[in-house]
C-alpha positions in Angstrom: 25.4 1.8 -20.7 23.2 -0.6 -22.7 23.4 -3.0 -19.7 22.3 -0.3 -17.3 19.4 0.7 -19.6 18.2 -2.9 -20.0 18.5 -3.5 -16.3 16.5 -0.4 -15.5 14.0 -1.6 -18.1 13.1 -4.6 -15.9 12.7 -2.3 -12.9 10.4 0.0 -15.0 8.3 -3.1 -15.9 7.8 -3.8 -12.2 6.9 -0.1 -11.6 4.4 -0.3 -14.5 2.8 -3.3 -12.9 2.4 -1.3 -9.7 0.7 1.6 -11.5 -1.6 -0.9 -13.3 -2.4 -2.5 -10.0 -3.3 1.0 -8.5 -5.7 1.6 -11.4 -7.2 -1.9 -10.9 -7.7 -1.2 -7.1 -9.4 2.1 -7.8 -11.8 0.8 -10.4 -12.7 -2.6 -8.9 -13.8 -3.4 -5.4 -12.6 -7.0 -6.2 -9.3 -6.4 -8.0 -8.6 -8.3 -11.3 -4.9 -8.5 -10.2 -5.0 -9.6 -6.6 -2.0 -9.7 -4.3 -0.9 -13.2 -5.3 -1.1 -12.6 -9.0 0.7 -9.3 -8.7 3.6 -10.9 -6.8 3.8 -13.7 -9.4 4.1 -11.1 -12.1 6.8 -9.3 -10.2 8.7 -12.5 -9.6 8.5 -13.5 -13.3 9.9 -10.2 -14.4 12.6 -10.5 -11.8 13.6 -14.0 -12.8 13.8 -13.1 -16.5 15.9 -10.1 -15.5 18.2 -12.3 -13.4 18.6 -14.8 -16.2 19.5 -12.0 -18.6 22.0 -10.5 -16.2 23.6 -14.0 -15.8 23.8 -14.3 -19.6 21.4 -17.3 -19.7 19.0 -15.5 -22.0 19.5 -12.7 -24.5 17.6 -9.6 -25.5 17.4 -9.2 -29.3 18.2 -5.4 -29.3 20.8 -5.3 -26.5 24.5 -6.1 -27.0 25.4 -8.2 -23.9 29.0 -7.2 -23.6 31.2 -8.7 -20.8 29.4 -10.3 -17.8 31.4 -9.1 -14.9 31.0 -9.5 -11.1 28.9 -6.3 -10.8 26.4 -7.6 -13.3 26.3 -11.0 -11.6 25.8 -9.3 -8.3 22.7 -7.5 -9.7 21.5 -10.8 -11.1 21.8 -12.4 -7.6 19.8 -9.5 -6.2 17.1 -9.8 -8.9 16.8 -13.6 -8.2 16.7 -13.1 -4.4 13.9 -10.6 -4.6 12.0 -12.8 -7.0 12.2 -15.7 -4.6 11.0 -13.4 -1.8 8.0 -12.3 -4.0 7.2 -16.0 -4.6 7.1 -16.8 -0.9 4.4 -14.1 -0.5 2.1 -15.5 -3.2 0.1 -17.6 -0.8 -0.4 -14.7 1.6 2.8 -14.8 3.7 3.6 -11.2 5.0 6.6 -9.6 3.3 7.4 -6.9 5.8 7.6 -3.3 4.5 7.2 -4.5 0.9 3.5 -5.0 1.8 3.1 -1.2 1.6 3.6 -1.5 -2.2 1.3 -4.5 -2.7 -2.5 -4.9 -3.2 -4.0 -5.5 0.2 -4.6 -9.1 1.3 -8.1 -8.0 2.5 -9.9 -4.7 2.8 -10.3 -5.1 6.6 -10.2 -1.9 8.6 -7.8 -2.0 11.5 -5.9 0.5 13.4 -3.2 -0.5 15.9 -4.5 -4.1 15.9 -8.1 -3.0 16.8 -11.0 -3.1 14.5 -11.9 0.4 13.2 -15.4 1.5 12.3 -15.9 2.3 8.6 -19.0 4.4 9.1 -18.4 8.0 10.2 -21.8 8.7 11.7 -21.8 5.4 13.6 -18.3 6.2 14.9 -19.5 9.7 16.0 -22.4 8.2 17.9 -20.1 5.7 19.6 -17.7 8.5 20.5 -20.6 10.5 22.0 -21.8 7.5 23.9 -18.4 6.6 25.3 -17.3 10.2 25.9 -14.2 9.8 23.8 -12.6 11.8 21.0 -12.9 10.4 17.4 -9.9 9.9 15.2 -10.8 9.7 11.6 -8.2 7.9 9.5 -8.7 8.9 5.8 -6.9 6.3 3.9 -6.7 4.7 0.4 -6.1 1.4 -1.3 -3.3 2.9 -3.4 -1.7 4.9 -0.6 1.8 3.5 0.3 2.3 5.8 3.3 -1.1 4.9 4.6 -0.1 1.2 4.7 3.2 2.1 6.4 1.4 4.1 9.1 -1.3 1.4 9.7 1.1 -1.5 9.8 4.1 -0.1 11.7 3.1 3.1 13.5 -0.4 2.5 14.8 0.5 -0.8 16.4 3.6 0.7 18.2 2.9 0.3 22.0 3.1 4.0 22.7 0.8 4.9 19.8 -1.7 2.1 20.5 -2.0 3.3 24.1 -3.2 6.6 22.9 -5.5 5.1 20.3 -7.1 2.9 22.9 -8.5 6.1 24.5 -10.2 7.1 21.2 -12.8 5.8 18.8 -11.2 5.2 15.5 -12.9 5.4 12.1 -11.1 4.3 9.0 -12.5 5.7 5.8 -11.3 4.8 2.3 -11.5 7.6 -0.3 -9.7 6.6 -3.5 -12.0 4.0 -5.1 -14.8 4.7 -7.6 -17.6 3.8 -5.3 -20.4 5.8 -3.8 -19.0 5.2 -0.3 -15.5 6.4 -1.2 -16.9 9.5 -2.9 -18.9 10.3 0.2 -15.8 9.8 2.4 -13.8 12.0 0.0 -16.3 14.8 0.4 -16.2 14.4 4.2 -12.4 14.6 4.1 -12.6 17.8 2.1 -15.1 19.2 4.6 -13.2 18.2 7.8 -9.6 18.5 6.5 -9.7 20.9 3.6 -7.7 18.5 1.4 -7.9 15.2 -0.5 -4.3 14.3 0.2 -3.6 10.9 1.9 -3.0 10.0 4.5 -5.0 12.5 6.6 -5.9 12.1 10.3 -8.6 14.3 11.8 -9.4 14.4 15.5 -12.9 15.5 16.3 -14.8 15.8 19.5 -18.1 14.0 20.3 -20.0 16.8 18.6 -18.1 16.4 15.4 -16.0 19.6 15.8 -12.5 19.4 14.4 -9.9 19.6 17.2 -6.8 18.9 15.2 -5.7 17.5 11.9 -2.5 15.8 10.9 -1.4 15.5 7.2 
């Protein structure tokens, strides 16, 4: 049981790093703990955890007990994930793990196409082109938002639909005037501050449908 508690302690340290990163992203437009540094912290915790599981280092308040194959297996897993994290320090994509990481850059994209970050400008464009407007209310700390934007929007059948729309991508969860304005707009159009939220409006700004 002590081994299980200590092992979960390393996982909890990684989780704490994620929550601290979220607070950093919300408070600072330029994060103090960017993606590379965040991955380096996770990798360091993972490597120390792996060394402890292998018995190479000891924790002062934990009795090691017998180091069996199960414990060694977890050590291998910790070490493998740590190596994976290290490969992403220089910006290499890490698949679906990216959803849990600070963004590489705050670029607004939807399905591979650049999305407008100004609602009024997007509405004018929709009116000019005679297209509906899809407003993607998103956030820097929203894991599900990243999953949707990286894996659902670029899917061929989804992108085909999005190509017939004007897309506006509005961040709502940072402590900036722009995000506060976007949050108020989300409440007005969608009646909620939950993320992600997708609102389809016509060229006159009337809500047609919303998807939570």
